[in-house]
C-alpha positions as CSV (number, residue, x, y, z in Angstrom):
1,M,-28.1,-40.0,20.7
2,K,-27.6,-38.2,17.4
3,T,-29.1,-40.2,14.5
4,V,-29.1,-39.7,10.8
5,G,-31.8,-41.3,8.6
6,I,-31.3,-41.8,4.9
7,D,-34.0,-42.3,2.2
8,P,-32.0,-43.5,-0.9
9,S,-32.9,-42.9,-4.5
10,I,-30.9,-42.3,-7.7
11,N,-32.6,-38.9,-8.3
12,T,-33.3,-37.5,-4.8
13,V,-31.7,-38.7,-1.5
14,G,-33.4,-37.5,1.7
15,L,-31.2,-37.0,4.8
16,A,-32.3,-36.1,8.2
17,C,-30.4,-35.7,11.5
18,I,-32.2,-35.7,14.9
19,E,-30.8,-35.8,18.4
20,S,-34.0,-36.1,20.3
21,L,-37.7,-35.3,19.9
22,T,-37.1,-32.0,21.5
23,S,-34.0,-30.9,19.5
24,D,-33.9,-29.3,16.1
25,L,-34.4,-31.4,13.0
26,R,-31.8,-30.8,10.3
27,S,-32.5,-32.2,6.8
28,I,-31.4,-31.9,3.2
29,T,-32.2,-33.4,-0.1
30,V,-29.4,-34.4,-2.5
31,R,-30.8,-33.9,-6.0
32,T,-29.0,-35.3,-9.0
33,G,-30.9,-34.1,-12.0
34,K,-30.4,-35.2,-15.6
35,E,-26.8,-36.4,-15.4
36,S,-25.0,-39.6,-16.3
37,E,-25.3,-42.4,-13.8
38,E,-21.6,-41.9,-12.8
39,K,-22.2,-38.2,-12.0
40,K,-25.4,-39.0,-10.1
41,L,-23.6,-41.5,-8.0
42,Q,-20.7,-39.1,-7.3
43,R,-23.1,-36.4,-6.3
44,I,-24.9,-38.8,-4.0
45,Y,-21.6,-39.9,-2.5
46,D,-20.3,-36.3,-1.9
47,G,-23.7,-35.2,-0.5
48,V,-24.0,-38.1,2.0
49,V,-20.3,-37.8,3.1
50,E,-20.6,-34.0,3.7
51,F,-23.9,-34.5,5.7
52,L,-22.4,-37.3,7.8
53,K,-19.1,-35.3,8.4
54,T,-21.1,-32.2,9.3
55,H,-23.4,-33.9,11.8
56,K,-21.2,-36.7,13.2
57,P,-24.1,-39.0,14.2
58,D,-23.8,-41.9,16.7
59,K,-26.0,-44.1,14.4
60,V,-27.1,-44.1,10.8
61,G,-30.3,-45.7,9.5
62,I,-30.8,-46.4,5.8
63,E,-34.0,-47.5,4.2
64,K,-33.4,-50.8,2.4
65,P,-34.7,-51.1,-1.1
66,P,-37.8,-53.3,-1.5
67,P,-37.5,-56.8,-2.8
68,Y,-37.8,-57.4,-6.5
69,L,-41.2,-59.1,-6.1
70,R,-43.8,-57.3,-4.1
71,R,-47.1,-58.7,-2.8
72,S,-50.1,-56.5,-3.7
73,K,-53.6,-57.2,-2.2
74,T,-54.4,-59.7,-4.9
75,S,-51.1,-61.1,-6.4
76,W,-47.4,-60.9,-6.7
77,R,-46.0,-58.4,-9.2
78,N,-42.6,-57.5,-10.6
79,L,-41.2,-54.1,-9.9
80,N,-39.6,-52.2,-12.8
81,A,-36.1,-53.8,-13.1
82,A,-34.4,-50.7,-14.3
83,S,-35.7,-48.6,-11.4
84,I,-34.7,-51.3,-8.9
85,Q,-31.2,-51.5,-10.4
86,K,-30.8,-47.7,-10.1
87,L,-32.1,-47.7,-6.5
88,D,-29.7,-50.6,-5.7
89,M,-26.8,-48.5,-7.1
90,A,-27.7,-45.5,-4.9
91,Y,-28.1,-47.8,-1.9
92,G,-24.7,-49.4,-2.5
93,I,-23.0,-46.0,-2.8
94,I,-24.6,-44.8,0.4
95,L,-23.5,-48.0,2.2
96,M,-19.9,-47.3,0.9
97,C,-20.1,-43.7,2.2
98,C,-21.1,-45.0,5.6
99,A,-18.4,-47.7,5.7
100,N,-15.7,-45.3,4.6
101,L,-16.7,-43.1,7.6
102,G,-16.8,-46.0,10.1
103,Y,-20.5,-46.8,10.1
104,T,-21.1,-50.5,9.7
105,E,-23.6,-53.1,10.7
106,E,-20.8,-55.0,12.4
107,K,-20.1,-52.1,14.7
108,G,-23.8,-51.6,15.4
109,N,-23.8,-48.0,14.3
110,L,-25.4,-48.7,10.9
111,I,-29.0,-50.0,10.8
112,T,-30.8,-50.9,7.6
113,V,-34.6,-50.5,7.8
114,S,-37.0,-52.3,5.6
115,A,-39.4,-50.1,3.7
116,N,-42.2,-52.3,5.2
117,T,-40.8,-52.0,8.7
118,R,-41.0,-48.2,9.1
119,L,-44.8,-48.4,8.7
120,A,-45.0,-45.0,7.0
121,K,-46.4,-43.8,3.7
122,K,-45.3,-40.4,2.4
123,K,-48.2,-38.5,3.9
124,V,-48.0,-40.4,7.2
125,A,-44.2,-39.7,7.4
126,Q,-44.8,-36.0,6.8
127,A,-47.5,-35.9,9.5
128,K,-45.2,-37.6,12.0
129,V,-42.4,-35.1,11.4
130,K,-44.9,-32.2,11.7
131,S,-46.3,-33.6,15.0
132,Y,-42.8,-33.9,16.5
133,W,-41.1,-30.8,15.2
134,G,-43.8,-28.6,13.6
135,A,-41.8,-28.8,10.3
136,T,-43.1,-29.5,6.8
137,L,-40.5,-31.3,4.8
138,N,-40.5,-32.7,1.3
139,S,-41.3,-36.4,1.1
140,H,-37.7,-37.6,0.9
141,E,-36.6,-35.6,4.0
142,A,-39.7,-36.7,5.9
143,D,-39.0,-40.4,5.0
144,A,-35.4,-40.0,6.2
145,A,-36.6,-38.5,9.5
146,V,-39.0,-41.4,9.9
147,V,-36.0,-43.8,9.4
148,A,-34.1,-41.9,12.1
149,L,-37.1,-42.1,14.4
150,Y,-37.2,-45.9,13.8
151,V,-33.5,-46.2,14.7
152,L,-34.1,-44.2,17.9
153,G,-37.0,-46.6,18.8
154,K,-39.6,-43.9,18.5
155,L,-41.8,-45.8,16.0
């Protein structure tokens, strides 16, 4: 089963496509740079649509943004509201891309993955990708690959 994992962000979106642990891993990073939010969201939309149309996955997994309050080892703390808002915008645009191409939770071909569920920090994600494919990816592409592995049931 061909699966795409997506690691959303307003500045860098990681995308990774895997078919199995023995097949090639294909990944890209959509970078937005110092543009207006409208242009960033359009670049994200175009990049995600192009990647999904190119690879035609059976399932898509997207890392869900964290909750606004996060528990640290000692207390609850607020995350930066502006950062969360921008991440939520990117997440929404990616959900719209998926829906426009027929990937929805209702159909069962779109899976949202909690950041806590995937059990991977940046270095752990890169190590998992390297152990399966011998590839060294940037942290965004590695996170996307880990999301795809989770959707495939390999984590």
